[in-house]
Structure formats: C-alpha cells, structure tokens
C-alpha positions in Angstrom: 66.1 24.9 57.5 69.1 22.8 56.7 71.8 23.7 54.1 70.5 20.8 51.9 66.9 22.1 52.1 68.1 25.6 51.1 70.1 24.3 48.2 67.1 22.3 47.1 64.8 25.2 47.4 67.0 27.3 45.1 67.9 24.5 42.7 64.3 23.3 42.0 63.1 26.5 40.3 66.5 27.0 38.5 66.4 23.4 37.1 62.7 24.0 36.1 63.7 27.2 34.3 66.5 25.4 32.4 64.1 22.6 31.5 61.6 25.0 30.1 64.2 26.8 28.1 65.2 23.5 26.5 61.6 22.6 25.7 61.2 26.1 24.3 64.3 25.6 22.1 63.1 22.3 20.8 59.6 23.7 20.0 61.1 26.6 18.2 62.5 24.1 15.7 59.0 22.8 14.9 57.6 24.5 11.8 54.0 24.6 10.4 54.6 25.0 6.7 57.3 27.5 6.4 56.6 29.3 9.8 58.1 28.3 13.1 55.7 27.3 15.8 57.3 29.8 18.2 60.4 31.9 17.9 63.7 30.7 19.4 64.7 32.0 22.9 67.7 33.8 21.3 65.4 35.7 18.9 63.2 36.8 21.8 66.2 37.8 23.9 67.6 39.9 21.0 64.3 41.6 20.5 63.9 42.3 24.2 67.3 44.0 24.1 66.5 46.0 21.1 63.0 47.3 22.2 63.4 47.0 25.9 62.7 50.7 26.6 59.3 50.6 24.8 58.3 47.3 26.4 59.1 48.8 29.9 57.0 51.8 29.2 54.0 49.5 28.3 54.8 47.4 31.3 54.5 50.4 33.6 51.1 51.2 32.1 49.8 47.7 32.7 51.3 47.7 36.1 49.8 51.0 36.9 46.3 49.9 35.8 46.7 46.7 37.9 47.8 48.6 40.9 44.9 51.1 40.8 42.4 48.3 40.3 43.9 46.2 43.0 43.9 49.1 45.5 40.3 50.1 44.6 39.1 46.5 44.7 40.8 45.9 47.9 39.4 49.0 49.6 35.8 48.2 48.5 36.1 44.5 49.3 37.3 45.3 52.8 34.6 48.0 53.4 31.7 45.7 52.2 33.1 42.6 53.9 33.1 44.6 57.2 29.6 45.7 56.6 28.4 42.2 55.8 30.1 40.9 59.0 28.6 43.5 61.1 25.0 43.4 59.7 23.5 40.1 58.8 20.8 41.7 56.5 23.8 43.4 54.6 25.4 40.0 54.1 22.1 38.6 52.7 21.9 41.6 50.2 25.5 41.5 49.3 25.8 37.7 48.7 23.9 37.6 45.3 25.7 40.8 44.2 29.1 39.4 44.8 28.1 36.1 43.2 27.0 38.0 40.1 30.2 40.1 39.9 32.3 36.9 40.2 30.9 35.5 36.9 30.9 38.7 35.0 32.6 38.1 31.6 35.5 40.4 31.5 35.7 40.1 27.6 32.1 41.5 27.4 32.5 44.1 30.1 35.6 45.8 28.7 34.2 47.2 25.6 31.2 48.6 27.5 33.5 50.4 30.0 35.7 51.7 27.2 32.6 53.1 25.6 31.4 54.7 28.9 34.8 56.3 29.7 36.2 56.9 26.4 38.7 54.9 24.3 41.6 57.1 25.3 41.1 56.7 29.1 42.6 54.1 31.2 39.6 54.1 33.6 37.8 51.2 32.0 40.9 49.0 32.2 41.4 50.0 35.9 37.7 49.2 36.6 38.0 45.8 35.0 41.1 45.1 37.3 39.2 46.4 40.3 36.2 44.3 39.7 38.3 41.2 39.4 40.3 42.0 42.5 37.1 42.8 44.6 35.6 39.3 44.8 38.6 37.3 46.4 39.3 40.1 48.8 35.7 40.3 49.9 35.3 36.6 50.3 38.6 36.2 52.3 38.1 39.2 54.5 34.5 38.2 55.3 35.7 34.8 56.3 38.5 36.2 58.4 36.2 38.6 60.3 34.1 35.5 61.4 37.0 33.5 62.6 37.2 34.6 66.1 35.7 32.1 68.6 32.9 32.8 71.0 35.2 31.9 73.9 37.7 34.5 72.8 35.0 37.1 72.5 33.6 36.2 76.0 37.2 36.6 77.4 37.3 40.2 76.0 33.8 40.9 77.4 34.9 39.5 80.9 37.7 42.1 80.9 35.3 44.9 80.0 36.9 45.6 76.7 35.3 48.2 74.5 34.2 47.2 70.9 37.2 49.1 69.6 39.6 47.1 71.9 38.0 43.9 70.9 38.5 44.8 67.2 42.1 45.8 67.6 43.0 42.9 69.9 41.0 40.1 68.5 39.1 40.6 65.3 41.8 42.4 63.3 44.7 40.1 64.2 42.6 37.1 63.3 41.3 38.6 60.1 44.6 40.1 58.9 46.1 36.8 57.4 42.9 36.2 55.4 43.2 39.8 54.1 46.7 39.3 52.8 45.7 35.9 51.3 42.9 37.7 49.5 45.2 40.4 48.2 47.6 37.7 46.9 45.0 36.0 45.0 43.5 39.3 43.8 46.9 40.6 42.5 47.2 37.7 40.0 43.6 38.1 38.9 44.0 41.8 38.6 47.1 41.5 36.3 45.3 39.1 34.0 42.2 41.2 33.9 44.2 44.3 33.1 45.9 42.5 30.2 42.6 41.3 28.9 41.1 44.7 29.1 44.1 46.1 27.2 43.8 43.3 24.6 40.2 44.2 23.8 40.4 47.9 23.3 41.1 51.3 24.9 44.2 53.4 24.5 47.0 52.2 22.2 49.6 51.5 25.2 49.8 48.7 27.5 51.2 45.2 27.2 47.8 43.6 26.2 47.4 46.0 23.4 50.9 45.3 22.0 50.5 41.6 22.2 47.2 41.8 20.2 48.9 44.2 17.7 52.1 42.1 17.1 50.3 38.8 17.2 47.9 39.9 14.3 50.9 41.2 12.2 52.7 38.0 12.6 55.7 39.5 14.4 56.1 36.6 16.8 59.4 37.5 18.4 58.1 40.9 19.4 54.7 39.4 20.6 56.6 36.9 22.7 58.8 39.7 24.2 55.6 41.4 25.4 54.3 38.2 26.7 57.5 37.7 28.8 57.0 41.3 30.2 53.4 40.5 31.1 54.7 37.4 33.0 57.3 39.6 34.6 54.6 42.1 35.8 52.6 39.3 37.2 55.5 37.8 39.1 56.3 41.3 40.6 52.8 41.6 41.9 52.7 38.0 43.2 56.2 38.1 44.9 55.3 41.4 46.7 52.1 40.1 48.0 53.7 36.7 48.9 56.3 38.7 50.9 53.6 40.7 52.7 51.7 37.5 53.5 54.9 36.0 54.9 55.6 39.0 57.1 52.0 39.2 58.4 51.6 35.4 59.2 55.1 35.3 60.8 54.1 38.0 63.2 50.8 36.5 63.9 50.7 35.3 67.5 50.2 31.5 67.9 
C-alpha cells in the first residue's frame, strides 16, 4: 500500500465524520414548534461528560448481554452446522427450524422470555441476542464445511489420512474464514437484538432501557448520549471481529 493510499484510507472516514457533524449541527437548528429536531452536538457532548460514568455502566451491561448471546449463538451454530454437514438427514430436519428462527420477531419474543425468566434477570435479553447470532453463524459455517473439493478429499485419502487428519488439514482451514465471517455478521445483529430486548422490558439497566426511558420523558440530549454509547458498543464488537477475520484470512494458505 502506497503512502497516498494510506492517507486516503485515513482521510476518508475522518472527512465523513466531519461532514456528519456539520449535518448534525445544521439539523439541530431545525425546530418543530418550540422544540429542536435533535439536540446540538455540543449539548450531547456536555451531557456525555456529565453522566459518562452511568452511561459506561449501562454500556457494560449491554456489552455483557451481547457477548453472552454471541458466544452461545456461535457455539450452538457451529455444533449444529457440523451435525448438518456430517448427516444429511440432520440437515433436512434443521433447515426449516433455522428458517423459522431467522424470521422470529424479536419484539414479540422479548416479552415472552422476560416473563419466562423474570423481569429482573438478564437471561431473556441474552437469549434474544443468542438467537439472533445463531442464524448467520450456522449458515456460514455450514457453507464453509462444504467448500472442500472432491479432488482435495481424494488427495487426503490417497495419503491414507485419518478422518481427524482430514478435518484438521482440510475441512477446518477451509471453513475457518466462513466461521469468522459469520461471527462478524452475528456480532452486529447480536448488539442490535440486545438493545431491542432492553428497550422492550426486563431489568432497569442497559442502554436500550435508558434510551426508551429518556426518549419518553423528552430528555433528548441524554437519550442521544445513550444512542452514541450504543453505537460505540456496536463498533467495538464489529472492529474486534473484523480484526479476527483479517488475522484468520491473512494466515489462510493460498
């Protein structure tokens, strides 16, 4: 990568951020009646400085729910994808189940899970994030496990490789990039699902709960501060998974 490309790679997102701030500042001057459409960036920044500690605590709750859900959904997705790749009948049985899970309305599911596990428990929120994360991981891993070519498998058989050696030397390296791609997609979906689950009930902590509460009371600056924190949580998960994906694909043999 040349120096010009590196500068352009850094300058592009910086310029985009500045442009968004300018648009935000302009929109903050628009009023509906006596109320501003959105609070000014300076007001949100001042609010974030004032209540940053409380926002950080709620961000940790949301991040924790997302992490538990992502880990659970990933583990279940990998296990069932391996089963479906190994047994064709299992694939036929799991396909409609996964399709049904993919279209489950999170908004309707959240109150049911909160009722099942209690309004004071985080379990319902974590399950919502896990269900959302499960589908992209399952689909990507299943696809990855089926990417090895017959000629490659025949080569391993010609060298009298055991099933374990074939898995470690062929199936796993081919499927690994698909796994990390599935986790990257699932991480964003899990964050959104955790926020939605918090928005629609459960314990009183979490970013989604705070956004709902302050939006209803008309405290726009505080609500937007929590929205910014939610974006930050999503970016953290996204960037970490992108880094993992980069490391895995870079090490993948050509």
